[in-house]
C-alpha positions as CSV (number, residue, x, y, z in Angstrom):
1,M,-0.1,0.2,-0.3
2,S,1.1,3.3,-0.8
3,R,1.7,6.4,1.2
4,A,-1.4,7.7,-0.5
5,D,-3.8,5.1,-0.1
6,D,-2.4,5.1,4.0
7,R,-3.4,8.8,4.0
8,S,-7.0,8.0,2.3
9,P,-10.2,9.4,3.9
10,A,-11.3,5.3,3.7
11,I,-8.7,3.9,5.3
12,Q,-8.8,6.1,7.9
13,R,-12.7,6.0,8.3
14,S,-11.8,2.3,8.9
15,R,-9.0,2.8,11.2
16,N,-11.3,5.0,13.4
17,R,-14.1,2.6,13.4
18,A,-11.7,-0.4,14.4
19,T,-10.2,2.2,17.2
20,E,-13.7,3.0,18.3
21,Q,-14.9,-0.7,18.2
22,V,-12.1,-1.8,20.6
23,D,-12.7,0.9,22.6
24,S,-16.3,0.0,23.0
25,I,-15.2,-3.9,23.7
26,L,-13.1,-2.7,26.5
27,A,-15.4,-0.6,28.1
28,A,-17.8,-3.4,28.2
29,A,-15.7,-5.9,30.2
30,Q,-14.8,-2.9,32.3
31,R,-18.2,-2.8,33.2
32,L,-19.1,-6.4,33.6
33,I,-16.1,-6.8,35.4
34,E,-16.9,-4.4,37.8
35,T,-19.9,-6.8,39.0
36,R,-18.5,-10.3,37.8
37,G,-14.8,-10.2,37.8
38,D,-13.8,-12.3,35.0
39,E,-16.8,-14.9,35.1
40,F,-18.5,-13.7,31.6
41,T,-19.1,-15.2,28.4
42,T,-18.0,-13.7,25.0
43,Q,-21.8,-13.5,24.3
44,E,-22.4,-11.8,27.0
45,L,-19.6,-9.1,26.4
46,I,-20.5,-8.8,22.7
47,K,-24.5,-8.2,23.7
48,E,-23.3,-5.4,26.4
49,A,-20.5,-3.9,23.7
50,G,-23.5,-3.3,21.3
51,V,-21.1,-5.3,18.2
52,A,-21.0,-8.8,16.6
53,L,-18.9,-11.7,17.3
54,Q,-16.7,-11.6,14.4
55,T,-15.9,-7.7,15.4
56,F,-14.7,-9.0,18.4
57,Y,-12.3,-12.0,16.9
58,R,-11.3,-8.9,14.6
59,C,-10.1,-6.8,17.8
60,F,-8.8,-9.7,20.2
61,S,-7.8,-13.2,19.9
62,S,-9.9,-14.1,22.7
63,K,-11.2,-13.9,25.7
64,D,-7.5,-13.6,27.4
65,E,-6.3,-11.5,25.4
66,L,-9.2,-9.0,25.7
67,L,-8.5,-9.4,29.6
68,L,-4.9,-8.6,28.6
69,A,-5.6,-5.3,27.2
70,V,-8.0,-4.6,30.1
71,L,-5.1,-4.7,32.5
72,G,-2.9,-2.8,30.3
73,D,-5.4,-0.1,30.2
74,Q,-6.2,0.3,33.8
75,M,-2.4,0.5,34.5
76,T,-2.1,2.9,31.7
77,T,-5.0,5.2,33.0
78,A,-4.1,4.7,36.5
79,C,-0.7,6.4,36.2
80,E,-2.0,9.2,34.1
81,L,-4.2,10.2,36.9
82,W,-1.4,9.3,39.3
83,A,1.1,11.3,37.4
84,T,-1.6,14.5,37.4
85,E,-1.9,14.1,40.9
86,A,1.7,14.3,41.8
87,S,2.1,16.9,39.2
88,N,2.2,20.0,42.0
89,M,4.9,18.1,44.4
90,N,8.3,19.8,43.9
91,D,10.0,16.9,45.4
92,P,11.1,13.9,43.6
93,L,11.0,11.8,47.0
94,Q,7.9,13.4,47.5
95,R,6.6,12.4,44.4
96,L,7.7,8.3,44.9
97,H,5.9,7.8,48.1
98,F,2.9,9.2,46.5
99,Y,3.2,6.5,44.0
100,V,4.5,3.8,45.9
101,G,1.8,4.2,48.8
102,N,-1.3,5.2,46.5
103,I,-2.0,1.9,45.5
104,L,-2.6,0.1,49.0
105,G,-4.2,3.5,49.6
106,T,-7.6,2.5,47.8
107,L,-7.9,-1.1,49.5
108,G,-10.7,-1.5,51.8
109,R,-12.7,2.3,50.9
110,D,-15.2,0.9,48.2
111,P,-16.4,-2.5,47.9
112,R,-16.4,-2.0,44.0
113,R,-13.3,-0.9,44.2
114,D,-11.7,-4.2,45.9
115,A,-13.8,-6.5,44.0
116,L,-12.0,-5.0,41.1
117,A,-8.5,-5.3,42.7
118,R,-9.3,-9.1,43.3
119,F,-9.9,-9.3,39.6
120,V,-6.7,-7.6,38.7
121,I,-5.2,-10.3,41.0
122,I,-6.7,-13.0,40.1
123,T,-6.6,-12.3,36.2
124,H,-2.9,-11.0,36.6
125,A,-1.4,-14.0,38.0
126,R,-3.1,-16.6,35.4
127,L,-1.8,-14.1,32.5
128,H,1.6,-14.0,33.9
129,R,2.3,-17.6,32.8
130,L,0.0,-17.1,29.1
131,F,1.7,-13.9,28.2
132,P,4.7,-12.5,30.4
133,A,6.5,-10.6,28.0
134,E,3.3,-9.2,27.0
135,L,2.0,-8.5,30.7
136,A,5.3,-7.0,31.6
137,R,4.5,-4.3,28.7
138,A,1.3,-4.0,30.5
139,D,2.9,-3.0,33.7
140,K,5.6,-1.0,32.2
141,P,3.9,2.5,33.0
142,F,4.2,2.2,36.6
143,V,7.7,0.7,36.4
144,D,8.3,3.8,34.2
145,L,6.3,6.2,36.6
146,L,8.7,5.0,39.4
147,H,11.8,4.8,37.6
148,K,11.7,8.9,36.5
149,E,11.1,10.0,40.3
150,I,14.3,7.5,41.1
151,K,16.4,9.2,38.5
152,S,15.5,12.6,39.2
153,A,15.8,11.9,43.5
154,V,19.8,10.4,42.2
155,D,20.8,13.2,40.0
156,A,19.5,15.7,42.8
157,G,22.1,13.8,44.9
158,L,19.0,12.7,47.2
159,L,19.4,8.4,46.6
160,K,22.3,6.7,46.0
161,T,21.3,4.0,43.6
162,K,23.3,2.9,40.8
163,D,20.8,1.4,38.9
164,P,17.2,3.7,39.0
165,Q,15.9,1.4,36.2
166,G,16.1,-1.9,38.1
167,D,15.5,-0.5,41.5
168,A,12.1,0.5,39.7
169,W,11.5,-2.6,38.5
170,F,12.0,-4.8,41.7
171,I,9.9,-1.6,44.1
172,A,6.9,-1.8,41.2
173,E,6.9,-6.0,41.8
174,L,7.3,-5.4,45.7
175,V,4.2,-2.8,45.8
176,R,2.6,-5.5,43.5
177,S,3.3,-8.3,46.0
178,V,2.1,-6.3,48.9
179,Y,-0.9,-4.8,47.0
180,H,-1.9,-8.7,46.8
181,Y,-1.5,-9.7,50.0
182,W,-3.6,-7.2,51.5
183,A,-6.7,-7.7,49.1
184,Y,-7.1,-10.3,50.5
185,A,-5.5,-10.8,53.9
186,P,-8.2,-10.1,56.9
187,G,-7.7,-7.6,59.4
188,D,-6.3,-3.3,59.4
189,H,-3.2,-2.8,56.6
190,E,-3.2,0.7,58.4
191,G,1.0,1.5,59.1
192,V,1.5,-0.8,56.2
193,Q,2.4,1.9,53.6
194,E,4.5,4.1,55.6
195,R,6.3,0.7,56.0
196,L,6.7,-0.4,52.9
197,W,7.7,3.2,51.9
198,Q,10.6,3.0,54.6
199,F,11.9,-0.2,53.3
200,C,11.9,1.0,50.0
201,I,13.8,4.3,50.3
202,R,16.4,2.9,52.6
203,A,16.9,0.1,49.9
204,L,17.4,2.9,47.5
205,G,19.8,4.7,49.6
206,A,18.2,7.2,51.5
207,G,19.0,8.3,55.0
208,E,16.9,7.9,57.9
209,N,15.1,11.2,58.1
210,S,14.1,11.0,53.8
């Protein structure tokens, strides 16, 4: 296909229509997940989305691939929101503290969000066996968010780590593990956010009073 063909109105309309269909399917999946977790059929999904079955399979090869896209979409949206909320914080350590603790802070406040958290945990563990590389890409926005602030703090002399990128990945995995545990664990997780932060900040080479 030539570049002229690629820019044609018909091609552009087709691409826009495909994007709209993907967005519609993702939004429908999100609505079903909030009430039923992943216990919905493809037929129920296409009815909710208002699309034909062949349209679904043009966009996704399977329900698992759809759920992978949902996780990726949720992570991207959450990271964009957190970055916006932290944009008025001038200190990279303050922003990093916000990012590390914010995920845990959502637990136990809203039954609907807690149900969504449990869906994420179960689905993430299962999809990791099926799509490890793709799931790593879906998780990358959070790693990138942490990496940016760790590097800024190192440049400002606030942290001493020699591997900001690698440490960002380790911290993201630690935060996820703690989140996974407390999403199901009974009892009060008050204080866990601060203990998690103190563990991370010391691992990154900060002083006692950071």
